[in-house]
Structure formats: structure tokens, C-alpha cells
C-alpha positions in Angstrom: 0.0 0.2 0.2 1.5 3.7 -0.5 1.2 6.1 1.8 -1.8 8.7 0.4 -3.6 5.2 0.7 -2.7 4.3 4.1 -3.4 7.7 4.8 -7.0 7.9 3.5 -7.7 4.3 5.2 -6.5 5.8 8.7 -9.2 8.8 7.4 -11.6 6.7 6.7 -11.3 4.4 9.7 -11.4 7.7 12.0 -14.4 9.0 10.3 -16.2 5.3 10.9 -15.7 5.3 14.7 -16.7 9.1 14.9 -20.2 7.9 13.3 -20.2 4.7 15.5 -20.0 6.7 18.7 -22.5 9.4 17.6 -24.9 6.1 17.1 -24.0 4.7 20.1 -25.1 7.7 22.0 -29.3 7.2 20.8 -31.6 6.5 23.3 -33.1 4.3 20.7 -31.0 1.6 19.9 -31.4 -2.2 21.1 -29.1 -4.2 23.1 -28.1 -5.8 20.1 -27.3 -2.8 18.3 -25.4 -1.7 21.0 -23.4 -4.7 20.7 -22.7 -5.2 17.6 -21.9 -0.5 17.0 -19.1 -2.1 20.1 -17.9 -4.4 17.8 -17.6 -2.3 14.6 -15.6 0.0 17.3 -13.1 -2.7 18.3 -12.5 -4.0 15.0 -11.7 -0.5 13.6 -9.7 0.5 16.7 -7.6 -2.7 15.9 -7.2 -2.0 12.1 -6.5 1.5 12.8 -3.8 0.5 15.3 -2.5 -1.4 12.3 -2.4 1.4 9.7 -0.9 3.9 12.3 2.2 1.6 13.1 2.9 1.6 9.4 2.5 5.2 9.5 4.6 5.2 12.4 7.9 2.6 10.8 7.5 4.9 8.0 7.7 8.2 8.9 9.7 7.0 12.4 12.7 8.2 13.7 16.2 7.9 12.0 18.9 8.1 14.1 21.8 10.6 12.7 25.0 9.5 12.1 27.7 9.9 15.7 29.6 12.5 15.0 33.0 12.1 16.3 34.1 14.7 18.7 37.7 13.6 19.6 39.3 14.4 22.6 37.5 17.3 24.0 39.1 17.5 27.2 42.5 18.2 25.6 41.7 21.9 25.0 40.2 23.0 28.5 42.2 25.7 30.4 41.8 26.2 33.8 42.1 29.8 35.6 43.3 29.3 39.0 41.9 32.7 41.3 43.2 33.3 44.4 
């Protein structure tokens, strides 16, 4: 999957969860409907975490090469005050 496809899927899943949470707040839902909505939220949450992990790996922290600082203590000049 390409990066734009993953970003689109992440947006779709977030929207799906937003709508599901709004529907879950309706008092007219039956117990079965509430259970189905919660299952849908759980499934979309697992898929969303998967895609977010992929994006995190692709854009994650990349360590910079270590810079040789040499002997940094060799150039210290101490002054003693009386």
C-alpha cells in the first residue's frame, strides 16, 4: 500500500469510529445494536492501530550518524583565582 492509500484508510476509519460513537449515544438503540456498534468500534480500532503502526515505521525516528568529537578534554584551559 502506498502512503496516500494508508492515510486515506486512516481517515476513513477515524470517520467510521466517530459516526459509530455518535450512534452509540442514541437512546433508541436496542441492546443488540449497541453490541454490534461496540464490535464495529473494536474491529476498526484494531485496523486503525495497524495502519498507524505502519505509518509510524515509515516516518519514525531515524538516528543520525554519530559525530566524532575527538578528545574534548584536551583543549580545556583552567584559571585559578586566589
